[in-house]
C-alpha positions in Angstrom: -5.7 -40.4 -12.9 -6.2 -42.6 -9.9 -9.7 -42.6 -8.3 -10.5 -42.9 -4.7 -11.4 -46.5 -5.1 -7.7 -47.3 -5.5 -6.5 -45.2 -2.7 -6.5 -47.9 -0.1 -4.2 -50.0 -2.2 -2.0 -47.1 -2.8 -1.7 -46.2 0.8 -1.0 -49.8 1.7 1.9 -49.9 -0.8 3.2 -46.6 0.7 2.9 -48.1 4.2 4.6 -51.3 3.4 7.5 -49.7 1.6 10.2 -47.6 3.3 9.2 -44.0 4.1 11.9 -41.5 4.6 11.3 -37.9 5.8 11.3 -36.5 2.3 8.6 -38.9 1.1 6.5 -38.2 4.2 6.6 -34.5 3.6 6.5 -34.6 -0.2 3.7 -32.7 -1.9 0.9 -34.4 -3.9 -1.9 -32.7 -5.9 -5.5 -33.8 -5.5 -8.6 -32.4 -7.1 -12.1 -32.4 -5.8 -15.5 -31.5 -7.3 -16.4 -27.8 -6.8 -19.1 -28.7 -4.3 -19.9 -26.6 -1.3 -20.2 -29.5 1.1 -16.9 -31.0 0.0 -15.2 -27.6 0.1 -16.5 -26.9 3.6 -14.9 -30.1 4.8 -11.6 -29.4 3.1 -11.4 -25.9 4.5 -11.4 -27.3 8.0 -8.3 -29.4 7.2 -6.1 -26.3 6.6 -4.9 -27.7 3.3 -3.2 -25.7 0.6 -5.7 -24.6 -2.1 -4.0 -24.0 -5.4 -6.7 -23.2 -8.0 -10.1 -23.8 -9.5 -10.3 -25.2 -13.0 -13.0 -26.9 -15.1 -15.4 -27.2 -12.1 -12.7 -28.8 -9.9 -10.6 -27.4 -7.1 -6.9 -28.4 -6.9 -5.3 -28.8 -3.5 -1.7 -29.6 -2.4 -1.6 -32.3 0.3 1.1 -34.2 2.1 1.3 -37.9 2.8 0.0 -37.4 6.3 -3.2 -35.7 5.0 -4.6 -38.8 3.1 -6.0 -40.5 6.2 -7.8 -37.2 7.1 -9.4 -37.2 3.7 -10.6 -40.7 4.2 -11.9 -40.1 7.7 -14.0 -37.2 6.4 -15.3 -39.2 3.4 -14.0 -36.6 0.9 -13.9 -38.0 -2.6 -10.9 -36.9 -4.6 -8.7 -37.6 -7.6 -5.0 -38.0 -7.1 -3.5 -36.0 -10.0 -0.5 -37.4 -11.8 0.7 -34.3 -13.8 4.2 -33.3 -12.9 4.7 -30.5 -10.4 7.8 -29.5 -8.6 8.0 -31.6 -5.4 9.6 -30.9 -2.1 13.1 -29.7 -2.8 15.8 -29.3 -0.1 19.1 -27.7 -1.1 21.6 -25.3 0.3 22.5 -24.2 -3.2 23.0 -20.5 -3.7 22.5 -20.7 -7.4 20.2 -18.0 -8.8 16.6 -18.8 -8.2 17.3 -22.4 -7.0 15.2 -23.8 -9.8 14.8 -21.3 -12.6 18.0 -19.4 -13.2 16.6 -16.0 -14.2 14.5 -15.6 -11.1 15.9 -13.4 -8.4 17.0 -14.6 -5.0 17.0 -12.0 -2.2 20.7 -11.3 -2.5 20.6 -11.0 -6.3 17.7 -8.6 -6.2 19.5 -6.5 -3.6 22.6 -6.3 -5.9 20.5 -5.4 -8.9 18.5 -2.7 -7.1 21.6 -1.0 -5.9 23.1 -1.3 -9.4 20.1 0.6 -10.8 20.6 3.3 -8.2 24.3 3.6 -9.0 23.7 3.7 -12.8 20.8 6.2 -12.7 21.4 8.3 -9.6 19.1 11.1 -10.8 16.1 8.8 -11.4 16.4 5.9 -8.9 16.8 5.8 -5.2 16.7 2.9 -2.8 15.1 3.0 0.6 15.0 0.4 3.4 11.4 0.5 4.6 11.6 -2.4 7.1 13.4 -5.5 8.4 12.0 -9.0 8.5 12.0 -11.6 11.3 15.2 -13.0 9.9 16.8 -9.6 9.6 16.6 -9.1 5.9 15.9 -5.7 4.5 12.7 -4.7 2.7 13.7 -2.4 -0.1 11.7 0.2 -1.9 12.8 1.7 -5.2 11.6 5.2 -5.9 11.7 6.5 -9.4 11.1 10.1 -10.4 12.9 12.8 -12.4 14.0 14.6 -9.2 14.3 11.5 -7.2 16.1 13.0 -4.2 13.3 15.5 -3.4 9.6 15.2 -2.8 7.5 17.0 -5.4 3.8 17.7 -5.5 3.2 14.8 -7.9 1.0 11.7 -8.2 2.4 8.8 -6.2 1.9 5.2 -7.3 2.9 2.2 -5.3 3.6 -1.3 -6.8 4.2 -4.3 -4.6 5.5 -7.8 -5.4 5.8 -11.1 -3.6 3.5 -11.1 -0.6 3.6 -14.8 -1.1 6.9 -16.6 -1.2 6.2 -19.2 -3.9 4.9 -16.6 -6.4 8.4 -15.9 -7.8 7.1 -14.2 -11.0 5.6 -11.5 -8.8 9.1 -10.3 -7.9 10.2 -10.0 -11.5 7.4 -7.9 -13.0 7.7 -5.0 -10.5 11.5 -5.1 -10.7 11.5 -5.2 -14.5 9.2 -2.1 -14.5 11.7 -0.2 -12.5 14.5 -1.2 -14.8 12.5 -0.4 -17.9 11.6 3.1 -16.7 15.1 4.2 -15.9 16.7 2.6 -18.9 14.2 4.1 -21.4 13.8 7.6 -19.7 16.2 9.3 -22.1 14.9 7.9 -25.3 11.1 7.2 -24.8 8.9 10.3 -24.6 6.0 8.4 -23.0 8.3 7.0 -20.2 9.9 10.4 -19.7 6.5 12.2 -19.4 5.3 9.6 -16.8 8.5 9.7 -14.7 8.5 13.6 -14.9 5.0 13.8 -13.5 4.9 11.2 -10.9 6.8 9.4 -8.1 6.7 5.7 -8.6 7.5 3.5 -5.6 8.3 -0.2 -6.3 8.6 -2.8 -3.6 9.5 -5.9 -5.7 10.0 -8.3 -2.7 7.9 -7.8 0.4 8.5 -11.3 1.7 12.3 -12.0 1.4 12.3 -14.6 4.3 9.6 -16.6 2.6 11.2 -16.4 -0.8 14.5 -17.7 0.4 12.7 -20.6 2.2 10.8 -21.3 -1.0 14.0 -21.4 -3.1 16.1 -23.5 -0.8 13.8 -25.7 1.2 10.1 -26.0 0.2 9.0 -24.7 -3.2 5.3 -24.4 -2.2 6.0 -22.2 0.9 3.6 -19.3 1.0 3.8 -17.3 4.2 6.5 -15.3 5.9 8.8 -17.0 8.5 7.3 -15.9 11.8 7.9 -18.5 14.5 4.3 -19.1 15.8 5.4 -21.5 18.4 4.3 -25.1 18.6 6.3 -26.0 15.5 4.3 -23.8 13.1 5.7 -20.9 11.1 4.5 -18.1 9.1 1.7 -15.5 8.6 -0.1 -14.9 5.4 0.9 -11.3 4.7 -2.1 -10.8 2.5 -4.4 -11.5 5.4 -2.5 -9.3 7.9 -3.6 -5.8 6.9 -5.9 -3.8 9.2 -9.0 -3.3 7.2 -11.6 -6.0 8.0 -8.8 -8.0 9.6 -10.3 -11.2 11.0 -13.7 -10.3 9.7 -14.6 -14.0 9.6 -12.9 -17.3 9.4 -13.7 -17.8 5.7 -11.6 -15.0 4.3 -8.7 -15.8 6.7 -7.8 -18.4 9.3 -7.1 -18.0 13.1 -5.0 -21.2 13.1 -1.2 -20.8 12.9 -0.9 -24.0 10.9 -3.1 -22.6 8.1 -1.6 -21.3 4.9 -4.0 -18.3 5.2 -3.2 -17.6 8.9 -3.9 -14.0 9.5 -1.5 -13.5 12.4 -2.2 -12.7 16.1 -3.3 -9.2 15.3 -3.6 -6.8 12.4 -0.2 -5.5 11.2 1.5 -8.0 13.5 4.2 -8.6 10.9 7.2 -6.4 10.0 6.4 -6.7 6.3 2.9 -5.3 6.5 4.0 -2.7 9.1 6.5 -1.5 6.5 3.7 -0.9 4.0 1.5 0.7 6.6 4.3 3.0 7.7 5.3 4.0 4.2 1.6 4.9 3.5 1.6 7.1 6.6 4.7 9.0 5.3 3.6 9.3 1.6 0.5 10.4 -0.3 -0.1 7.5 -2.5 -2.8 7.8 -5.2 -3.0 4.3 -6.5 -1.8 0.7 -5.8 -1.1 -2.5 -7.7 -0.1 -5.7 -5.8 1.2 -8.5 -8.0 0.5 -12.2 -7.3 0.3 -15.4 -9.2 -1.5 -17.2 -10.6 -4.9 -17.1 -12.4 -4.4 -14.3 -15.1 -7.0 -12.0 -13.6 -7.3 -8.5 -12.3 -9.1 -8.2 -8.9 -10.4 -5.1 -7.2 -12.1 -4.5 -3.8 -13.9 -5.7 -1.9 -12.4 -9.0 -1.2 -14.0 -9.5 2.3 -17.5 -9.4 0.9 -19.4 -10.0 -2.4 -21.2 -6.7 -1.9 -20.0 -4.1 -4.4 -17.8 -1.2 -3.4 -19.0 2.4 -3.7 -16.8 3.0 -6.7 -17.6 -0.3 -8.4 -18.2 1.1 -11.9 -14.9 3.1 -12.0 -12.8 0.3 -10.5 -14.3 -2.1 -13.1 -13.6 0.3 -16.0 -9.9 0.8 -15.0 -9.5 -3.0 -14.8 -11.1 -3.4 -18.2 -8.8 -0.8 -19.7 -5.8 -2.6 -18.2 -7.1 -6.0 -19.5 -7.5 -4.6 -23.0 -4.0 -3.4 -23.1 -2.6 -6.7 -21.8 -4.5 -8.7 -24.4 -3.3 -6.5 -27.3 0.4 -7.7 -26.7 0.3 -11.5 -26.9 -3.4 -12.2 -27.1 -3.6 -13.5 -23.5 -6.9 -12.6 -21.9 -6.8 -11.3 -18.3 -10.2 -11.5 -16.6 -11.3 -8.7 -14.3 -13.8 -8.9 -11.4 -14.4 -7.8 -7.9 -12.3 -10.1 -5.6 -15.3 -11.1 -3.5 -17.2 -12.1 -6.5 -14.6 -14.5 -7.7 -16.0 -17.4 -5.7 -13.5 -16.7 -2.8 -13.4 -14.3 0.1 -10.4 -12.7 1.7 -10.2 -10.4 4.6 -7.2 -8.3 5.8 -5.8 -8.1 2.3 -3.7 -5.3 0.8 -6.2 -3.8 -1.6 -9.2 -3.8 0.7 -7.0 -1.8 3.2 -5.6 0.7 0.7 -9.0 1.3 -0.9 -11.0 1.1 2.4 -8.7 3.4 4.4 -7.1 5.7 1.8 -9.8 5.7 -0.9 -7.3 4.9 -3.7 -7.9 2.6 -6.7 -6.3 -0.6 -5.7 -5.7 -3.8 -7.7 -4.4 -7.3 -7.2 -3.1 -8.6 -10.5 -2.8 -12.3 -10.7 -0.1 -13.1 -13.3 -0.1 -16.0 -15.7 -0.6 -18.8 -16.1 -4.3 -19.2 -16.1 -4.3 -22.5 -14.3 -2.2 -25.2 -12.8 -2.1 -27.3 -16.0 -0.2 -24.5 -17.7 2.5 -24.3 -14.9 0.8 -22.9 -11.8 3.3 -21.2 -9.6 6.2 -22.5 -11.7 6.4 -20.2 -14.7 9.2 -21.2 -17.0 12.2 -19.0 -17.0 11.7 -18.1 -20.7 8.2 -16.8 -19.9 9.3 -14.0 -17.7 10.0 -11.5 -20.4 6.7 -12.2 -22.3 4.7 -11.8 -19.1 6.4 -8.5 -18.4 5.8 -7.4 -22.0 2.1 -7.9 -21.8 1.8 -6.3 -18.4 3.9 -3.2 -19.3 1.2 -1.3 -21.2 -1.3 -1.8 -18.4 1.3 -0.5 -15.8 2.1 2.5 -17.9 -1.7 3.2 -18.4 -2.3 2.9 -14.7 0.5 5.4 -13.9 -0.9 7.8 -16.5 -4.4 7.4 -15.2 -3.2 8.3 -11.7 -1.4 11.4 -13.0 -4.6 12.5 -14.9 -6.8 12.0 -11.8 -5.1 13.9 -9.0 -6.6 14.3 -5.6 -5.5 16.2 -2.5 -6.8 13.3 -0.3 -4.5 10.8 -2.0 -7.0 9.1 -4.3 -10.1 9.9 -6.3 -12.4 8.1 -3.9 -13.6 9.1 -0.4 -12.3 6.6 2.1 -15.0 4.4 3.6 -17.7 6.3 1.8 -21.3 5.6 2.7 -24.7 6.7 1.3 -26.4 9.3 3.5 -29.4 8.0 5.3 -28.5 4.3 5.1 -27.6 2.3 8.2 -24.3 0.7 8.7 -22.2 -0.6 11.5 -18.8 0.5 12.9 -16.2 -1.6 14.4 -14.0 0.4 16.8 -10.8 -1.0 18.1 -9.3 0.6 21.2 -5.6 0.1 21.3 -5.0 1.6 24.8 -4.7 -1.2 27.3 -5.7 1.2 30.1 -9.3 1.5 28.8 -10.6 -1.0 31.3 -13.7 0.5 32.9 -16.9 -1.5 32.3 -19.3 1.4 32.0 -20.7 3.0 28.9 -18.4 5.2 26.7 -19.6 7.8 24.3 -17.5 8.0 21.2 -17.5 10.7 18.6 -16.1 9.5 15.2 -14.5 11.6 12.5 -12.5 10.4 9.5 -9.6 12.2 7.9 -6.6 11.4 5.7 -4.6 9.7 8.5 -7.5 7.5 9.7 -7.3 8.8 13.2 -10.3 9.6 15.4 -10.8 10.9 18.9 -13.2 9.8 21.6 -15.1 12.0 23.9 -17.1 11.3 27.0 -16.0 10.1 30.4 -12.6 9.2 29.1 -10.6 10.9 26.3 -8.7 8.1 24.6 -7.2 7.8 21.1 -9.2 5.4 18.9 -6.8 4.2 16.3 -7.9 3.6 12.7 -8.8 1.8 10.7 -12.4 2.8 11.6 -14.1 0.2 9.5 -17.6 0.3 8.0 -18.8 -3.2 8.5 -21.8 -5.0 7.3 -23.7 -6.4 10.2 -21.9 -9.5 11.6 -25.2 -11.1 12.1 -26.1 -11.0 8.4 -25.3 -14.3 6.8 -23.8 -14.7 3.4 -26.2 -16.1 0.8 -23.6 -18.8 0.0 -20.6 -20.1 1.9 -17.4 -19.5 0.1 -14.1 -21.1 0.1 -10.7 -19.5 0.7 -8.6 -18.4 -2.2 -4.9 -18.0 -1.7 -4.0 -14.8 -3.5 
């Protein structure tokens, strides 16, 4: 390791030598002490936080970031372990780096091949189109797949973040496993017969392709923000608690956790929102990497959700089943308790608005030193194998706990007699008068409410129960990129 004391010499050697474009934009890994003052300074630089390990936080930086670190007197260690650097290629080889990882085109082919091979069990839907005109595909699996039955509906989403390639493979392999084993495995048959399983293995195809062929660390989608910046963090773009603060997401387009200009500004998150409006989902899993942990709401606050005990128990049950396969331990915790805050994320939205059990599963490895985002090709199957029992359990739990309102929980539930705040967002640009407006709020399955008073205007959900914006957190928290 190279300490900060040697950084001036290092920077001088870089400066004196030839610097081409690839060197200038190449990625380096630094680590800093997990110290609130240091992390607060780092968060203002819009750097790419990778992980926390052994009381240190690891950050991806580029050559141009080193002077900023010195200006802010941020002590750090320049790590020397090997990570995949900037990589630019026009190769169309599968995965670009690891051959068994899907590209967008390969996934498209494999999904339609499943539908063709199992027409009674699998059906492909196009649920949206990205900025770069790629389709967002959903795979529906059920015994009578071409009709809607009164059955539990589960949704499983992969690849909000482009560089998390393994998060494409696990949902896809689940779909493949279910249809291939339906005829011979009684457990699979019972689950498929009693549910409708919706799998979106690749929510962010534009970002994935960019990660494969240009910059392996790319995280966001490929929205052109103007001013030379690109991308919105899709897992900060959902409507529940969107933009709650600038810790759990960023208002700056250059940031890796940029939340977008408005909630649901992106075609990818709109696709999920609109699919929810058409379906009656009872539970959700969103796959990410990495950290080997199961997270549940809330992410925007460290305050526990109303259903904390049940959410924790389901997570514990999944973790137990995962560990039984290969011995790998998956932690489980409320997202907002895991040192980091996020707002506008998938699971806060699906739980907060629809009241359904919702989980982010961070896939292996447990830390950067064991591979980080770059899971070895040969690890794909073993990671799937240890996640499979948890997924089957989760589907079965959903079947055994039906609810006419979509999930077992009441959306945005509050304790009678306790005070809380509401944030109402009026999406009618004609509501312009400056006087008082009386608003009557009601909540139903579709998260719509109506206003009454001097003007009758539609007040679009999500009606969000907020903690008081004036209440300060006990401890400032850093952003985590999951």
